[in-house]
Structure formats: C-alpha cells, structure tokens
C-alpha positions as CSV (number, residue, x, y, z in Angstrom):
1,M,-106.4,142.7,65.4
2,K,-105.5,144.9,62.5
3,K,-101.8,144.5,63.4
4,F,-102.1,140.8,63.4
5,L,-103.8,140.8,60.0
6,R,-101.1,143.1,58.5
7,T,-98.5,140.7,59.9
8,L,-100.2,137.7,58.5
9,L,-100.6,139.3,55.1
10,C,-96.9,140.2,55.0
11,F,-96.0,136.6,56.0
12,I,-98.2,135.2,53.2
13,F,-96.7,137.6,50.6
14,I,-93.1,136.7,51.6
15,A,-93.9,132.9,51.6
16,C,-95.5,133.1,48.2
17,L,-92.5,135.2,46.8
18,G,-90.0,132.8,48.2
19,T,-91.9,129.8,46.7
20,T,-92.0,131.4,43.3
21,V,-88.2,132.0,43.2
22,F,-87.5,128.5,44.6
23,A,-89.7,126.8,42.0
24,D,-88.0,128.5,39.2
25,S,-84.5,127.6,40.2
26,T,-84.7,123.9,41.2
27,S,-84.2,122.5,37.7
28,S,-81.0,120.6,36.8
29,L,-79.3,119.3,33.7
30,T,-77.0,116.3,33.4
31,I,-74.9,115.9,30.3
32,S,-73.2,112.7,29.5
33,C,-69.7,113.4,27.9
34,P,-67.3,111.0,26.2
35,V,-64.4,111.6,28.6
36,E,-63.6,112.9,32.1
37,G,-62.5,116.5,32.5
38,M,-64.3,118.1,29.6
39,S,-65.2,121.7,30.1
40,L,-68.8,122.7,29.4
41,S,-70.6,126.1,29.6
42,L,-74.3,127.0,29.7
43,Y,-75.7,130.2,28.3
44,R,-79.3,131.1,29.0
45,V,-80.3,132.5,25.6
46,A,-84.1,132.8,25.8
47,N,-87.0,132.8,28.2
48,F,-89.7,130.2,27.8
49,D,-93.3,130.7,28.8
50,G,-94.6,127.3,27.6
51,D,-95.6,128.5,24.2
52,A,-92.9,130.7,22.8
53,F,-89.3,131.7,23.4
54,T,-88.1,135.3,23.9
55,L,-84.4,136.1,23.7
56,T,-82.8,137.3,26.9
57,P,-81.2,140.8,27.0
58,A,-77.7,139.5,26.3
59,F,-78.8,137.9,23.0
60,S,-81.9,140.0,22.0
61,H,-79.9,142.1,19.4
62,Y,-78.8,139.1,17.4
63,P,-80.9,138.5,14.2
64,V,-81.9,134.9,14.9
65,S,-85.4,133.3,14.6
66,L,-86.5,131.0,17.4
67,D,-89.5,129.8,15.3
68,Q,-87.9,126.6,14.0
69,K,-89.7,123.5,12.7
70,D,-87.0,120.8,12.8
71,Q,-83.6,120.0,14.5
72,E,-81.7,121.2,11.5
73,G,-83.1,124.7,11.9
74,W,-82.4,124.7,15.7
75,Q,-78.8,123.6,14.9
76,G,-78.4,126.4,12.6
77,V,-79.4,128.9,15.3
78,A,-77.1,127.2,17.9
79,N,-74.2,127.5,15.6
80,V,-74.7,131.2,15.0
81,L,-75.3,131.9,18.7
82,E,-72.0,130.2,19.6
83,N,-70.2,132.3,17.0
84,H,-71.6,135.5,18.6
85,I,-70.6,134.3,22.0
86,L,-67.0,133.7,20.9
87,A,-66.8,137.0,18.9
88,D,-68.3,139.1,21.7
89,G,-66.9,137.4,24.7
90,I,-70.2,136.7,26.4
91,Q,-69.8,135.2,29.9
92,A,-71.4,131.8,30.6
93,D,-74.3,131.6,33.1
94,A,-72.8,128.3,34.5
95,S,-69.7,126.2,33.8
96,C,-68.4,122.8,35.0
97,S,-66.3,119.8,34.0
98,S,-67.4,116.2,33.5
99,N,-66.7,114.0,36.5
100,A,-65.2,110.5,36.7
101,D,-68.4,109.1,35.2
102,G,-68.3,111.5,32.3
103,K,-71.2,113.4,33.7
104,A,-71.5,117.3,33.7
105,I,-74.1,118.3,36.2
106,F,-75.7,121.8,36.4
107,T,-78.1,122.6,39.2
108,N,-80.3,125.5,40.3
109,L,-81.2,126.4,36.8
110,A,-84.0,128.8,35.9
111,S,-86.4,127.7,33.2
112,G,-85.6,128.7,29.6
113,L,-83.7,127.9,26.5
114,Y,-79.9,127.2,27.0
115,L,-77.0,126.9,24.7
116,V,-74.6,124.1,25.6
117,S,-71.1,124.6,24.5
118,A,-68.0,122.4,25.3
119,Q,-64.3,122.9,24.5
120,E,-62.4,120.4,22.3
121,M,-60.4,117.9,24.3
122,K,-57.3,115.8,23.5
123,V,-57.0,112.4,25.0
124,S,-54.0,110.3,24.0
125,Q,-54.0,110.6,20.2
126,T,-57.7,111.5,19.8
127,T,-59.3,114.9,19.9
128,Y,-63.0,115.1,20.9
129,I,-64.9,117.7,19.0
130,P,-68.2,118.6,20.8
131,Q,-71.2,119.8,18.9
132,V,-73.0,123.0,20.3
133,S,-76.6,122.5,21.0
134,L,-79.8,124.0,22.5
135,V,-81.9,122.5,25.3
136,T,-85.1,123.6,26.9
137,I,-85.3,123.6,30.7
138,K,-88.7,123.6,32.4
139,D,-89.5,124.5,35.9
140,S,-88.6,121.8,38.5
141,E,-87.2,119.5,35.8
142,S,-84.3,117.1,36.0
143,L,-83.2,116.7,32.4
144,E,-80.6,114.3,31.2
145,T,-79.0,114.4,27.7
146,V,-76.0,113.2,25.8
147,L,-73.3,115.5,24.3
148,K,-73.0,115.0,20.6
149,Y,-69.4,115.0,19.3
150,G,-67.0,114.0,16.6
151,S,-63.5,112.7,16.9
152,D,-60.3,113.1,15.0
153,E,-56.9,111.4,15.2
154,N,-54.2,114.0,16.1
155,I,-51.8,114.8,13.4
156,E,-49.5,117.7,14.5
157,D,-49.3,120.7,12.2
158,K,-51.6,119.2,9.6
159,P,-52.7,122.1,7.4
160,I,-56.4,122.2,6.8
161,S,-58.8,124.3,4.6
162,L,-62.1,125.8,5.4
163,H,-64.7,126.9,2.8
164,V,-67.6,129.3,3.4
165,L,-70.6,129.7,1.2
166,K,-73.4,132.3,1.4
167,T,-77.0,131.4,0.6
168,W,-80.3,133.4,0.7
169,K,-83.8,132.2,1.4
170,G,-87.3,133.8,0.9
171,D,-86.1,136.9,-1.0
172,S,-85.2,138.1,-4.5
173,K,-81.8,139.1,-5.9
174,E,-83.0,142.7,-6.2
175,K,-83.5,143.0,-2.4
176,R,-80.1,141.6,-1.5
177,P,-77.1,143.6,-0.7
178,S,-74.4,143.7,-3.2
179,S,-71.8,142.1,-0.8
180,I,-71.4,140.9,2.8
181,D,-68.4,140.8,5.0
182,V,-67.4,137.5,6.8
183,Q,-64.9,137.0,9.7
184,L,-62.8,134.0,10.3
185,L,-62.6,133.4,14.0
186,Q,-59.7,131.4,15.5
187,T,-59.9,129.9,19.0
188,D,-57.0,128.5,20.9
189,N,-56.8,125.8,23.6
190,S,-57.4,128.3,26.4
191,G,-60.7,129.5,24.8
192,K,-59.4,132.8,23.6
193,T,-60.9,133.9,20.3
194,T,-59.5,136.4,17.8
195,V,-60.6,137.5,14.3
196,L,-58.0,135.9,12.0
197,D,-59.2,137.3,8.7
198,N,-62.0,139.2,6.9
199,Q,-63.3,138.5,3.4
200,V,-66.0,140.0,1.1
201,L,-68.5,137.7,-0.5
202,N,-70.5,138.8,-3.6
203,E,-71.7,137.4,-6.9
204,T,-68.2,137.9,-8.5
205,N,-66.8,135.2,-6.2
206,Q,-70.1,133.3,-6.2
207,W,-70.7,134.3,-2.5
208,S,-67.9,131.9,-1.4
209,Y,-64.3,131.8,-0.2
210,T,-61.8,129.2,0.9
211,W,-59.1,129.6,3.5
212,E,-56.0,127.4,2.9
213,N,-53.2,126.2,5.1
214,L,-54.9,126.8,8.5
215,S,-53.2,125.2,11.5
216,N,-55.1,122.3,13.0
217,V,-54.1,123.3,16.6
218,F,-56.8,125.9,16.6
219,T,-60.6,125.7,16.0
220,Y,-62.3,127.9,13.5
221,H,-65.7,129.5,13.1
222,V,-67.1,131.9,10.3
223,L,-69.4,134.7,11.3
224,E,-71.2,137.3,9.2
225,A,-69.9,140.7,10.4
226,K,-73.3,142.4,9.9
227,V,-76.5,140.8,8.9
228,P,-78.6,143.0,6.5
229,S,-81.8,144.5,7.8
230,G,-84.9,142.3,7.2
231,Y,-83.0,139.0,7.6
232,T,-82.3,136.3,10.2
233,E,-79.1,134.3,10.2
234,S,-78.2,130.6,10.6
235,S,-75.1,128.5,10.1
236,T,-74.5,124.9,9.2
237,Q,-71.3,122.9,8.6
238,E,-70.6,119.8,6.6
239,K,-67.0,118.6,6.9
240,N,-64.9,121.6,6.0
241,T,-67.7,123.7,4.4
242,I,-69.7,126.2,6.4
243,V,-73.0,127.5,4.9
244,L,-74.2,130.9,6.1
245,T,-77.9,131.4,5.3
246,N,-79.9,134.6,5.5
247,T,-83.6,134.2,5.5
248,A,-85.9,137.2,4.6
249,T,-88.3,138.2,7.4
250,N,-90.3,140.9,5.5
251,T,-93.7,139.3,5.4
252,T,-95.4,142.5,4.2
253,E,-93.7,142.3,0.9
254,K,-94.7,138.6,0.5
255,K,-98.4,139.4,1.3
256,E,-98.5,142.3,-1.2
257,T,-96.9,140.0,-3.9
258,K,-99.5,137.3,-3.2
259,D,-102.4,139.8,-3.4
260,K,-101.2,141.0,-6.7
261,E,-100.9,137.5,-8.1
262,L,-104.5,136.5,-7.2
263,P,-106.0,137.9,-10.5
264,L,-103.5,135.6,-12.4
265,T,-105.3,132.3,-11.3
266,G,-107.7,132.4,-14.4
267,Q,-110.4,134.5,-13.0
268,L,-111.8,137.5,-14.9
269,W,-112.7,140.3,-12.4
270,W,-114.2,142.9,-14.7
271,P,-117.5,141.0,-15.5
272,V,-118.4,140.7,-11.8
273,P,-120.2,144.1,-11.5
274,L,-122.0,143.5,-14.8
275,F,-123.3,140.1,-13.7
276,L,-124.4,141.5,-10.4
277,L,-126.4,144.3,-12.1
278,L,-127.8,141.7,-14.5
279,G,-128.9,139.5,-11.6
280,I,-130.7,142.5,-10.0
281,V,-132.6,143.2,-13.2
282,L,-133.7,139.6,-13.7
283,F,-134.8,139.3,-10.1
284,A,-136.9,142.5,-10.5
285,L,-138.4,141.2,-13.8
286,G,-139.3,137.9,-12.0
287,K,-141.1,139.7,-9.2
288,K,-143.1,141.8,-11.8
289,H,-144.1,138.7,-13.7
290,E,-145.4,137.0,-10.5
291,K,-147.7,140.0,-10.0
C-alpha cells in the first residue's frame, strides 16, 4: 500500500511539473511584415509576473527603466536595448523570416517581455526600414501584431549625416558628469556591427555632435559608452537626429529636497510650541473657573 502511494505521489508530481512547463511555452506571436523574406529576431528581455517586469540575466546589467507610462517611453527603452544587442553581440532567443503571406510566426514562447528586431530589406528600388519594438507575451496566448516600418527609395552612395543630442531629466547640473562618451555603431547587410567612431559630448559642444558623409549602404546607431551611476537611459530618433536621454533615479535626494522646501510654503513653524503651551494654560484656567 505504501509503495502504491509513493508511486502515485511521484506520478502526480511529474504530471504537475510537466503541465507547468507546457503551459509556459505554448504562447505564439505572429508578426505581419511588408514583404516576404524579411528576417526577424526575438529577444526575451524581461520576465513578467502580471504586475511588473524584471530584466532577464542577459539584460539585467543595462541601466534601463521598465516603469514606463506611455508608448514613447517604451520606444526609448526598445531603442537602447537594440543598441546594446548590436554592440555586445547578444544572441536572439528565436529567429525566422516572413513567409509568402508576409507573416513571421514564432511558437513555443515562454511568457515575458520580448524585443522584436528586424533587418532592413531592399526590394526593387525600395528599402524597408523596420522599427524595433517591445511586446508582452502572456501564458497560452496567441498574439498577432504588425511590424512598424519606414521606407526609402534607394539612391546608391548617397551621403547622409547623423546628429546626436544629449539631454538630462530629473537632476541638476551640479550632479551631472562633465562629459560623456558616445559610440557610432555601423551595421552592414549581413548584420555585423562595428564601432565606427567615438565622440565626447560636453557643455562646450552643447552636448551634441554631427557625423557627416556617412554611406547609406549601412545602418547606424548611437550608444552611450557608459551611463553615469544613478541614471537610466533611453533613446529616440526623429529623421537624422538621435536624442540620448539620461533620467536621474536618485529618489532619496528628491525626498530630502522636498522636505527642506516644506517650510517655504508660507507657514511659520516657530510659534507652534508657544501656541501649544498657551492652549494648555487656557484649558487649565477654564477648568479652574468651572470649579
């Protein structure tokens, strides 16, 4: 009897374990692409427990915030993570190409936050330029989405320029470093990325720089070489201008500043003890008068 019970318990344990693993890997993602044969890659950048995201080990050392309030904020995080993937050569968790219907289908996905990256593709005289994005995959979910992209008419050997601008949020000038280093990343058609140039941004050059006469046969990204301690990073691009933003994360300093500013709201704090003592005296006199 005991042997039977042990066998039954083992069977139940194995069955439950198998069910858990199966349920966490039955999700799928279908991405509609503009053309057939476009190459896409998925990177699982964070775990998702239903309430919050936690960066996976491969991405946990990057100073990004997953507490975003709008799509613009999420896009800034996606851009930065793609830059790190290119610079550090992180391998994708899954890759595939769009089929004849323009569909890229990923199956057996664990739940989490995924970065979707696709390579530029030239068809006839048009180059399709995909936009990197983030999608949340839940357990046992079949999600369908559309790849965002831009397009450009191919003009061989057309020189282009790229401008980078550094901005700061939630801090003061006194807390910022005197300068930062930025890298210009160049990616060829095979997906190989190299650091093409390094520049120093500071107040002297108004935290900006412009690269001129870049070849349009490559794609380019700009990455901050090392983000200062106490900041998170994000990146946005509008035409040929890339904005790198560092946001302060030191909430202790903000709280202390707020506490110090409270007395400046028009209240006078020194009479409080005096009024309290006066109130006690008047209360005592009132009680004596009643007697």
